[in-house]
C-alpha positions, 0 to 999 in steps of 0.5 A: 500500500502506498504511503504519504510523501510531504515536501516541506520548506522550513523557511529561511532559518527562523523557527517563527517562519516555519508555517503551521502547515509545514509543522503539521506535516512534520508532526505527521511524518515518520521518516525524514530525508534532507540535507543535514543542516536542514534536518538539524532544524527539526525537533523529532520524536523518538519514533521519527527517523532522519536520513541525512545526505549531502546538499548535491544529492537531491535526485538520490534523496528524492528517489530514496524518499519516493521508494520509502513512501511507496512502501507505505511509510509517511515520509517528509522531504525537508528543504530550507525556504520554500520547497518549490524555489530552487529546492526539493519539490522539482527533484521529487517531480523529476524522479516521479516523471522518470521513475516506476509507476508505483511512485506516481501512486504516492500521495504527494503533498507539497507544502509552501514555505517562506523563501529567502528573497521574501525574508530579505525583502521584508527586512529591507522594505518593499523591493519586490513591490513591482515585477520581479524574478529569481535567478540562481547563479549556480551553474551546476545544472545550467551553463553559465552562458544561459545565466548571462543571457537571462541576466541581460534579458531581465535587466533590460526588461526592468525587473527586480532580480533576486539572486540565489546561490550567488557565490561559493568557493568553487565559483567565487567569480560569478557574482562579480561578473553578474554585477558587471553585466547588470551595470551595462543595462542598469543605472549604477545608482540602482539599490542592491541588497545583500541579505545574509541569514535573514531572520537568524541571529547572525542576520546581516542586511546591507544596502548599497548602490550597484556601483558600490556592490562588492561580491565579497559581501556575499556567501552561500547564505546570502540572497542578493536583490538588485532593484529595477530602474524605478527602485529607490532608497528612502533614507531615515534619520538614525534608522536603517534606510528602506528600499521601495519598488513602487507599485506603478511604473512607466506611467501605469496605475 
């Protein structure tokens, strides 16, 4: 008999940002699959079992979870943030699509969560108040030429851009190259937000212009938001500035 498979996101890392729906799915599950640091965020009962794996083992993790759920277990695949944004929901569906018929019979529930760009935006003001997009700078699953083409397209289209996976030891140059590409199309006064560990005790939110943007301020725990030409900074005496992408643009209402 087929079991149940939940795919949840725990949010950016602050326990208050894990939704009640995700907490209910965690409470109802017996076996947990996920990247070790994400599983560490959970407080599990003695009857609940965790199976940790490396961050780059998404497909293997998804297949193991589906196999376990198909055997009748109540399984939870755990992501940070939202499971559908550069996370495990896509890996689970890719595995279902390519896998045995039994995996399509699994009762699947994907539970939405708070993704990093939403947490960073809330800390900075309203940078996502108008049209925006999200791009991962990781070239593990797509070539860098595609990333460059997308950056140029969205910059010329006037979209606010949230950059995920901006930098790592294996690719320390890519965020700097992304800023150089964006400076070709955007005003250098465009606001840039470096949002590291938003909502966690080690949170650091830094706002500067595109001209000043230093890739050295980012790591893999950082989401970088680059404004559109309409995005502006609201200065406040003795308080952190606010970033606003106004609801209307180009004369619209």
